[in-house]
N, C-alpha and C positions, 0 to 999 in steps of 0.2 A: 632354780635351786630350791630344794625342799629344806635342807639343813646344812649348816656349816658356812665356811667363808673361803673365797678364792679371789685371785686377781686374774681378770680376763683381758686379753688384748687380741685385736683382729687387724691383720695387715699392718699398716703404718699408723693406726689410730692410737690415741693415748690409752694406756691400760686403766681399767676401772675395777674397783673392789665390788664383788657381787656376794649376795647372801640370800637368806630365805625370802622368797617372793620375787626374786629377780628373774626376768625373762630375757633370754639372749637368743638372737636370731643369727644363725651361721649360714652364710651362702656357700653353695658348692664351689670348690676350687679356691676359696679365699683362705690364705694361711691364718691360723689362729693359735693362741697359746692359753693354757689354763694352769696357773700356779696355785696349788692347793695350800691354804693357810691352816685349815683345821679339817678333821674328818667331816666328810660331807655326803649328802645324797642328792641326786638330781633325777629329774624326769625328762626324758627325751622323746620328742614327737617328730617323726619324719613325714613330710608331706610330698608324695611323689608327683611328678608332672603328669598331666593327663595325656 
């Protein structure tokens, strides 16, 4: 996250509040949810398998 605030949950894990500086790793095929709490900007990096 670059700016803003959201609640992130993945599969059956406990939801966490994320904000600027937070790094989230999302595995392929794992259900996740992002509840936006304020306007935000994010930076996404995709790392392909070799």
